C-alpha positions in Angstrom: 14.0 0.7 -5.9 13.0 3.9 -3.4 14.5 6.2 -6.3 11.8 4.5 -8.6 9.2 4.9 -6.3 9.5 8.2 -5.7 9.8 9.3 -9.4 6.5 7.2 -10.4 4.7 8.8 -7.5 6.4 12.1 -8.2 5.0 12.1 -11.8 1.8 9.7 -11.0 0.2 10.6 -7.3 -1.7 13.7 -7.6 -1.5 13.9 -3.5 1.7 13.0 -3.0 2.5 16.4 -6.1 0.6 18.4 -3.4 1.8 17.1 -0.7 5.7 17.7 -1.7 4.5 21.9 -3.1 4.3 22.1 0.7 6.8 20.3 1.7 9.9 21.0 -1.0 12.6 19.0 0.0 13.1 15.0 -0.1 14.4 15.5 3.4 11.7 17.2 4.9 8.9 15.2 3.6 10.9 11.5 4.8 11.3 13.8 8.9 7.3 14.4 8.4 6.8 10.6 6.9 8.8 9.4 9.7 7.2 11.5 12.7 3.5 10.3 11.6 3.8 6.8 11.0 6.0 6.9 14.8 2.4 7.7 16.8 -0.1 7.4 13.7 -1.2 4.3 12.3 -2.8 5.0 8.6 -4.5 2.4 6.9 -3.6 3.7 2.9 -1.0 5.6 1.7 -3.4 8.2 0.2 -5.3 8.1 3.9 -1.1 9.2 5.6 -0.9 11.7 2.2 -4.6 13.8 3.1 -3.6 14.1 6.7 -0.5 15.3 5.9 -1.8 17.5 3.2 -4.6 18.7 5.2 -2.0 19.2 8.6 0.1 21.3 6.2 -2.7 23.2 4.4 -4.5 24.4 7.4 -0.7 24.9 9.1 0.4 28.0 6.7 0.1 31.5 8.4 -2.0 34.0 5.9 -0.3 35.2 2.6 0.2 39.0 4.3 1.8 36.8 7.4 3.9 34.9 5.9 7.8 35.5 7.6 10.5 35.8 4.9 13.5 33.6 6.2 
C-alpha cells in the first residue's frame, strides 16, 4: 500500500516531486518527515511539504560554494 501511494505521489504531486529533488533518497525523505512530525503538527500534507520545501531551498548554499562530497 505504501509503495502504491508513493508511486502516485511520484507521478502526480508537484510539491512532493519538488521536495524529492532536494532529498534524493526516500530514506532521507522519511528521516526529514519523521523529524518534522515529531515536533510540529501540520494541518495538511500540502502544508508539510510546503514547509519542508521552503526549509530545503533556503538551506542550500549558493551554487559556487557547494561542497563536493
